[in-house]
C-alpha positions as CSV (number, residue, x, y, z in Angstrom):
1,X,159.1,84.6,44.6
2,X,156.6,86.7,46.4
3,X,154.6,83.9,47.9
4,X,156.2,80.9,49.6
5,X,153.2,78.9,48.3
6,X,154.0,79.9,44.7
7,X,153.6,76.4,43.3
8,X,150.0,76.3,44.4
9,X,149.2,80.0,44.0
10,X,147.5,81.3,40.8
11,X,147.0,85.0,40.2
12,X,143.6,85.6,38.7
13,X,142.9,89.3,38.6
14,X,144.4,92.6,39.5
15,X,141.7,95.1,40.2
16,X,141.9,98.8,41.3
17,X,140.5,99.2,44.7
18,X,137.5,101.5,45.1
19,X,137.4,104.4,47.5
20,X,135.5,102.6,50.3
21,X,137.6,99.4,50.0
22,X,140.8,101.5,49.9
23,X,139.8,103.0,53.3
24,X,138.8,99.6,54.7
25,X,141.9,97.6,53.6
26,X,144.7,99.7,52.2
27,X,144.7,102.3,54.9
28,X,145.4,99.7,57.6
29,X,149.0,100.2,56.7
30,X,149.1,103.4,54.7
31,X,151.3,103.0,51.6
32,X,150.8,105.0,48.5
33,X,152.1,102.1,46.5
34,X,149.2,99.8,47.3
35,X,146.4,100.9,45.0
36,X,145.1,97.6,43.7
37,X,143.8,94.3,45.0
38,X,145.2,91.0,43.6
39,X,142.9,88.1,43.6
40,X,144.4,84.7,43.6
41,X,143.6,81.0,44.0
42,X,145.7,79.2,46.6
43,X,145.9,75.4,46.8
44,X,146.4,73.5,50.0
45,X,147.6,69.9,49.5
46,X,145.9,67.3,51.7
47,X,148.6,65.5,53.8
48,X,150.9,64.3,51.1
49,X,148.1,63.2,48.8
50,X,147.5,64.5,45.3
51,X,144.3,66.1,46.4
52,X,144.0,69.9,46.9
53,X,141.6,72.2,48.6
54,X,141.4,75.7,47.2
55,X,140.6,79.1,48.5
56,X,140.4,82.6,47.2
57,X,142.9,85.1,48.6
58,X,143.2,88.8,48.1
59,X,146.5,90.7,48.6
60,X,147.3,94.4,48.6
61,X,149.1,95.3,45.4
62,X,150.5,98.0,43.3
63,X,149.4,98.7,39.8
64,X,152.0,96.3,38.3
65,X,150.9,93.3,40.4
66,X,153.7,93.5,43.0
67,X,151.9,92.4,46.1
68,X,152.4,92.1,49.8
69,X,152.5,88.3,50.3
70,X,153.0,88.6,54.1
71,X,149.3,88.3,54.9
72,X,146.2,88.4,52.7
73,X,143.6,91.0,53.4
74,X,140.9,88.3,52.6
75,X,140.9,84.5,52.5
76,X,137.8,82.5,51.7
77,X,136.8,79.2,53.2
78,X,138.3,76.1,51.5
79,X,136.7,74.6,48.4
80,X,137.1,71.0,47.4
81,X,136.9,71.8,43.7
82,X,139.1,74.2,41.8
83,X,136.1,75.3,39.6
84,X,134.2,76.3,42.7
85,X,137.1,78.4,43.9
86,X,137.3,80.1,40.4
87,X,133.6,80.9,40.5
88,X,133.9,82.4,44.0
89,X,136.8,84.4,42.8
90,X,134.6,85.8,39.9
91,X,131.9,86.7,42.4
92,X,134.4,88.5,44.7
93,X,135.9,90.3,41.7
94,X,132.4,91.6,40.9
95,X,132.1,92.9,44.4
96,X,135.5,94.7,44.2
97,X,134.4,96.4,41.0
98,X,131.3,97.6,42.9
99,X,133.6,98.7,45.7
100,X,131.9,96.3,48.1
101,X,134.7,93.9,49.2
102,X,134.4,95.3,52.7
103,X,130.7,94.3,52.8
104,X,131.6,90.7,51.7
105,X,134.1,90.5,54.5
106,X,131.6,91.9,57.0
107,X,129.0,89.5,55.9
108,X,131.3,86.5,56.3
109,X,132.2,87.7,59.9
110,X,128.5,87.6,60.8
111,X,127.9,84.2,59.2
């Protein structure tokens, strides 16, 4: 398993990184293998209860979906509802297709 939270991690999309996002995220640790961004939903169980909070995480990946699970390059705030996390992941995926993930991350730092 690539992610120790594999039971509560769901891969959603594998998206090629745009030029600006490549410079912002993939050049931090230059590696020609990391050309894509893997969007996933990660669940966080609430203290032994059956209730989960969810967040959107993004990992550096190669074109086959093998990703660096050590540390995500992006992690959203927690959502109480899985559907809200799915919708947030869709919106982030749109920004990645526009090569604007770096702008989303910058905006969240300001907020």
